[in-house]
N, C-alpha and C positions, 0 to 999 in steps of 0.2 A: 232306333232310326230304321225305317224300312229301306228296302232296296232302291226305291225311286224317290227318296227324299234326300235333301242335302243336310249339311251339318247344323243348319238352323231349323231343320224340320219343315222346309218349305218343299212342297211337291211340284211337279210340272203342271202348268195351267191345264185345266180340263178342256177337252175338245168341245166347243159350243156347237149346238145344233143349229143348222141353217135356218130353220123356221123360227127360231128364237131371235135371230138378228133381222130377218127379212123386213118386218114392218115396225121393229122397235126403234124408238127415238134414243139415240145415243146420249149419254150423259153430258151435260154442259148447258150453258146458258143460251138464249136466243141472241143471234148476232144482229140486233136492230141497227146499231150504228154502222157496222160493216155493209149491211144491206143498203142502207141509205146512201153511203158513199159510192157503192157500186152503181146504184141508179143514177146518182147525180153526175157521176163521171161520164156517163153516156149522154144523159138528158141535156146538159148544158152545151156541149159542143154540137150535138145533133140539132138542138133547138135553134142554135144560132145559124146553122147551115140552112135550116128551113126558113128562118127569118130572112136570109140573104138570097132566097130563091133557088137554093141548091138542094132541094128535097131529094133528088135522086142520089145524092152523095150521102145524106144523112145517116143511113143505116150503117155505113162502113165505119162511122166514128166508133162503133162497139169494138172494132178489132184493136184500136189503141187504148180504149177505156178499160180493156181487161187488165191493163198494167196496175190498176188501183189494187187488184186482189193480192198482187205480189208484195205490196207494202204492208199489208195487214199484220198487226202485232209488232211491227218494227218501231224502235225509238225513232222520234222525228229527226234526230241528228243524222241518221243514215237512211231513213225512209225515202227521201227524195232521190238518193243515189240508186237505191234499189228499183225504184219506179222507172227511173230514167234508163237503167240498164234493161229492165224488162220491156219498156217502151221501145227502145231501140231494137231489141230482138223481134218484137211484134211487128215493127215497121219493116224490118229486114225480111221476115217471113211473108209479109204481104207482097213485098217487092219480088221475092222469089216466085210467089204464086202468080203474079202478073206476068213475069218473064216466061214461066212455063206455060201459062195459059194462052198468052198471045204469041209469043216467039217461037214455041215448039208446036203450035197448033197443027201446022201442015207436015210436020216431020214424023210424027208418031201418033198412034191412037190415043185419045184423051185418057182412057183407063190405064194405059201403060205409063203415062207420065205420072199420074197419081201414085201408082204402085211403086215407082222408082223414088220419087221425091218425098212423099209423106212418111213412109217407113224410115227413111234415112233421117230426117228431121226428129222422128219419134225416137229413134235408137240413141242419137246423140243427146237429145234433151233428157230422156229417161236416165241415162248414165250420169249426166251431170247432176241432175236433181237428186238422185239416189246417193251418189257418191258424197256429194256435199251435204246431204240432209237438209236441203232447203225447205222441204215440206211442201204442202199443197199451195197452189192448185196444180203444180207440176207442169209438164210440157203440153198439156192438152190445149190450152188456148193459143199456143203458137201454131198448132196444127189447124185450129179453127180459122186463125187469121190467114194462113197459107191457103188452105183449101177454099175458103170463102173468096179470097181475092183471085184465085185460080179460076173459080166458076164465073166470077163477075167478068174477068178479062176475056174469058172464051165467049161470054154473051155479048161481047162488043163494048162494054163500059169503059170509058176512058181511063187510063192508068193514073193520070194527074188527079182526077177526082177521088179515086180510091186512096191514094197515098195522102193527099191533103186531108181527107176525113180521118184517116188513121192517125196522122200527126196531131190533129186537133183532139182526138180522143186521148192521146197520151198527155197532152197539155191539160185536158179536163181531169185526168186521173191525178196529175200532180197537184193541181190547185185544190181539188176537193179533198185529197188525202192529207195535205199539209194544212188545211184550214184550221184543223183541231188544235194546232200548236198555239193559236191565238187565245184559245180558251183554257185548255189544261195541257201545258207543255210536257208534263211528266206522266200523262195518263197511260201511255203504253207500258212504261216501266213499272208503274204501280200495279197494272194488271198482271204483268209477268211475275212480280214479286209475290203478289196474292196467290196466284195459281201455284207457285213454288212452295209457299208456306202451307197451303191446303193440302198439297200432295205429300209433304213431309209429315204433316200432323195426322193424316189418315193412316200413313204407314206406321208411325210410332204408336198410335192408339191400337192398331191391329196387333202389333208386336206385344203390347202390354196385355192384350186379351188372348194371345196365343193363336191368332187367326190370320197372321201375316202370310202373304203370298208372294211369290217371285215377281209376278207382274206388278204388285204394288211397290215393291222396292224399286223396280225398274221405272215406273212412273214417277216416283219420288226423285230419283236421281236424274232422270231426264228433265223433270220440271225445274230442278235446281240448276242444271246446265243451261237451260233456255233462260232462266232468270239472271244467271251471271252473264250470259251473252248479251241480254238486253241492257244490263248494267254497263257493260263495256261500250255497247253501241251509244248509250246516252252520255258517255263521257264522265260517268260517276266513279270510275275506279280510282281516280286521283283524288277524290273527295271522301274516302272512306270514313274519316273521323267526323264529318260533319253531315253526311247524308243519312237521314233516318231510313230510307229504302235499303241502303247497304247494310246498316245495322240489323234491320229486320231480316235480311236475307242471310247474314251471318249467324244470326240466332237459330234460323231454320237449319242451316248447315250444321250447326253445333248439336242440335237435337238429332239430326240424322246420324251424325258421327257417334253419339253417345248410345244410340240404339244398336251399334255393332259391338260384338263382345270385346274386341280389342281396343276400343276407344273409350278412355276414362277421363279425358281431359279436354279443355276447350280448344277448338281449332283457332289458329292464328292466321291473319292475312287473307287476301283474296286470291283464289285460284285464277289461272288464265282461263279465258272462256272458250274459245274454240280455236282449232288449228287453222291455218291459212287454207284459202281456196285451192292453191296449187298442191299443198300437201294432201288435201282430201281427195283431189282428182287423181293424183299419182299413186296414193295408197290402194285404190281399188283397181288399179290396172293389173288384174289377175283373173284368170277363169274361175277362181274360187270365191270371188267377192260377190255379194248381193247385188251390187250395181251392175257388174258385168252380166250376170245371169238374167237380170231384169231387162237389160238393154237387148240382149240376144233374143229373149222371148218376144219382146215388143216388136223388134224388127221382123222376126220370122212370121209372127202372127199377122202383122200388118201386110206383108207381102201376100201371104196365103189368102187372107180375107179379101184383099183387093183383086187378086187374080180370079177368085171364084166369083166375086161380084161382076168383074169385067166379062167373064166367060158367059154370065147369064144375060149379057146385054144391058146391064144397068148403066144409067147415065150419071150415077152418083156412087161410084165405089169408094169414095172418101168416106161415106157414112159407115160402111163396114170397117174401114181401117181405123176411124176414130173410136168406134165402139170397142174394138180389140184394145186399143191403146188405153182407153179410159179404165178398162178393167184391169189391165196388166201393169200400168205405168208405176204404181206404188210397190210392186213386187210382192203381191199379197200371197198369203198361204192359201192352200186349196179351199179351205172352208170359207174364209173371207172373200177370196176371189170368186167363188161360186155365188156367194150371196150378192156381191156387187153385180155379177152378170145377170142374175134374176132380177135384181132391182133396176138394172138398166132397161131390160126388156119390159118389165112391168110399167116403169115410169114412162118409157117412150110410147106405149100403147095408150096410156091415159093422156099423155101430152099431145098426141095426135088428135084426140077428141077436142082438146082446148084450142088446138091450132085450127081445126075445121070451124069451130064456132067463131074464132076471131076473124078468119078470112071471110066469113059470111057478112061480117060487119063492114068489110072493106075500109079499114082505117087508112088514113093518109095524112101527110103533113105532121102538124103537132100532135094529132090524135095517135098516129103511128108511133111517134117518138114516146109519147106517154105510155102506151101499151108495152113497149119494149122495155122501158125504164122499170115498170111495175114487175114485169116477168124477171128482169135481173135481179131486182130486189128479192123476189122469192127464191131465186137460185142460191143467193149468198146467205139468206136467212136459213135455209134448210140443208145446205150442202154438208154441214158437219154433223147433222142430227139423223138424216135418213136420205140416202142417195136416190131412193126410188121417188120420194116426194120432190127432191130437187130436179129430177129428170123430167118431171111433169111440166115444170116451168121452163127448163132449158130446151126442151124439144121445140116448141114454138119459137124461141129466140133464134135457134140455129136455122130453122126453115125460113123464117121471115128475113132474117139477116142475109140469107143466101138468095132471096128473091123468090123462093118457092111459093107457088100459089098466087103470085101477083102477076099482073100483065096477061091474064087470060089463060094461065096454065091450069090443067085439069087437076082439081084438088084430089080426086080419088086415086089418080096415078101416082101423085106425090106421096100421098099417105101410104099407099101400098108399097111403093119402093122404099120409103123410110123404114117401114116395119120389116120388110124382107132383108134389107142391108143390115139393120140392127141385129136380126136374128142370126145372120151369117157371122157377123162379128162376134156375137155371144158364144156361139157354137165353137168357133175357131179359138177363142180365148180360152174357154173351158177345157178344150182338148189340149191346148198348149200347156195349161197349168198341170194337167195330168201326165202328158207324155213327152214334153220337151224338157230336158234336163231334169228328170224326175227325182234324182237324188241330189240336186243342187244344195238343198238345205243342209245335207250331211257335210258336204265339202265346206260350205260357208261357215258352219258351226266349228268344225275342226280348224279352219283358217283363223277365225276370230280368236279361238282359244290360243292357238299358237302365237298370234300377235300379242295377246295379253301377257303370256308367260315371257315371251322375248322382250316385250316393252318394260315389264317389271324388272327383269334381270338387268336390262340396260340402265334403267334408272337407279338401281342399287349400286351397279358398277360406278355410275357417275357420282353418286353420293358418298363413295369411299373417299373421294378427293375433293368434293365441292360441298359447300354449305347447302342447307336445305332450300334456301331461296335464291341460289345462283341461277342465272338465266338458263344455262343448259338444263338444269334440274327442273325448272319450272316448265320448260317446253316439253320435257319428257313426262312430267306429271299431267300436263294437259292432253298430250297424245293418248296416254294411258286411259284417262277418263273417256276420251272419244271412243276408244276400242271397247271399253266396258259397256258402254251404252249399246253399241252395235252388237256385242256378243249376247246381250239379253234379248234383243229383238231376234237374233238368230235362233236362240234357244226356244222362244215362244213359237217361231215359224215351224221348227222341227216338231214341237210337241202337237201342233195342229195337223201337220202333214204326215207324220210318222210316229204316232204316240208310243208304239211298242219299242222301237229303237230309241226314241228320246227318253223313255223311262229308264233305259239301261245306262245311258251316258249322262243322265241328269245330275246324279250326285257329284261326279267329278267336275262336271261343267260349272255347277252353281258353287262348289267349294272354291273353284278357281276364281270365279267372279267375286265371291265374298273376300277372298284374300286380297284381290285387287283393290276393292272398295276399302277395305281395312287398312291396306298399305297407304292409300291416299289419305284416309282419315288420320292415320298415325303421323304422316308427314305434317298434317296441319296442327298437331299438338307440339311440334318442336318450334322453339323460339326462332325468329329471323337470325341468320348468321350462324346458327349452330349446326352441328352435324346430326345425322340421323343415328340414334343408338340402335343396337340389335340388328345390324345389317346381316350378320352371319345367319341368324335365325330366319330372317325373311328370305335370304337366298335359298336356304334349305327348303323352305316351303314352296317356292316357285320352281325349284330344280327337279321336283318329283315328276315322274312321267305322267302324261295325261291319260285318264281313263284306261 
């Protein structure tokens, strides 16, 4: 075994070259159905507003329609709740924007209001989405709703029109997103289970061929975690003996357990899916966590980008702030963050050309609604495949929804400002990735490793007096699984940001992760109600000092 490989012979992931990621389509299928839902969630309420003679309100329906994106992949049993919560947040952000744009208009410069309000929302949202691992699209659309409503209120558009249209957009998102339940009520769960099975099979096949990598194991474990989360959301955990989907997921879990050296028996029972929201938020309240580092970077970059934009006399500093947020909100490593920055700049430049062509056509009424619906379809279709392509469609959506170029505004000035503000945000974000908390990945990796060791020892202490399926033990097993997935992500961030350092700590880090996964797999070999054998051996393994 080489110095930078773990006990299973898996090396750190190689640093991918930026040019290999810039224009590449990421693996995965085309999201035709998601794109259609996104388009209809806006088109239906916006079309109704046009039909009722409220064309001036129609564009603002997109603020609420963004809620449909937050329900994607969720089981229908909880999807409506997720969309309702996201919709309430979007409506609240729009209301904040209106209050700031109209109520504070005479109290402070417009750019200063944006520099204070938008980074604050971005910081809170980035922390919540990162700590809870809610996934894309993140906090971005909450800022779009706030900044768009702020600009509209500043331009003198009535608050009731903006809020009514936003609320109708949320309603459209609910109706469109839940309509699929009438046709295929188990489709989201089937898709999650299929993805989990595929991830596990890919990893097991790679293990058999001797080509398995750490990222493959991480993807398999994360896909299983998402699969079980969807099973719980769908209410299938109480029907384990009768649900084919649960049986299929258990079989995949069994195959992954058997691929680990210490697992030679069938796993029993269904693991708990995910910790509570409260636990996840409290867990990351430390300067060492990925969520805290991401939130601080987002806030700092937002303020700096907004101040620079304001100092140049820009009328749209929120464009620079949004650009910095979009690049940083997922807490990317420097390689992927740099790629996202370049994709943002390239996509914006090309998107401005599309915007100019569309404005020359001067669409209005139903035609304008149709144009925006098609553009939003394109955004959702491409967002997970290549961000540069998605940004081509998103740029005219953001500009038209904000009223840019309509009502006699100079197209050239709008396009120039958009490109300049985007460039400011890109430069600030890239400098932030490089110089703000430059060794955060090291602290986060150490923190996650300490949590794994402490969580495993706490679980073993509990199992000395409790059976394997006692509620306290199941909660600790669930929390350990959550930490293992986070630690794998931290390891890959370190490998990209700091490959030399990561190579030195990689063997100890991955051996700890393998021990954690093996412990969980071993727990699933024990019959319900029985104690865990070999606790002393496991405690010895986790009591060893890290690295």
